[in-house]
C-alpha angles and dihedrals in degrees: 000000000000136000128222120194116195112200093192095057095029092231137135118207125193116208125198129222090276089055092246117137107250100173136018124189136183111237139172125232136181120330087215093055129228124349141126106211118116110253094020094110086221129131111254120235131217139047117340136166130216101253097180139009110212130185105032108173095011114137120259108273095024109159119231128197120180087358091298126110112249095203089247126118124213120242131154090255092048091049091049089053090052106043119184097027117137099229118220104182145182102346139004128216102190113209128217120196117239099194115082111225093011105062102344128071134005119022094343102057109137094197093052087048088057094236109180143169100230144154125270138196117283088239090072118094115233120225093037121103106240111130132104091244104303128106109248126200139182107273095240091048090050093050089053093047092045091057092050101049134062134208106277095041111144116244118193115194115198132184 
């Protein structure tokens, strides 16, 4: 299995062992576009790997802070009562850069930047760059993807 994320088309494709595309999802990535520098709020490019899978068994819409479930569940009313929060929902696939000097190490380290594939509120439009660097998915899509991939799965992010 491997994942390709295309920043231009705002899509995530999952490829099987035979290299055939078995799933394709609409996603949203960074509002500021592509970039690797720490603090840029951009989505990093290049070869990554899923370092950790977090949230197995959590309910759809579970809210995470610091990669830990808070016990809260996202809803439109809950979001309206907490404006300005950067919602990390349902599951987390934490990415680790594989290219030293590009997305691994120093000021370009994707893992130290806490770059994830994670769920987002259903009020967010897919296919529109809006995140702070992460790759956001519909919660149900993320649950499906989470069950199909393992830690160590390659993730290529392309502009």
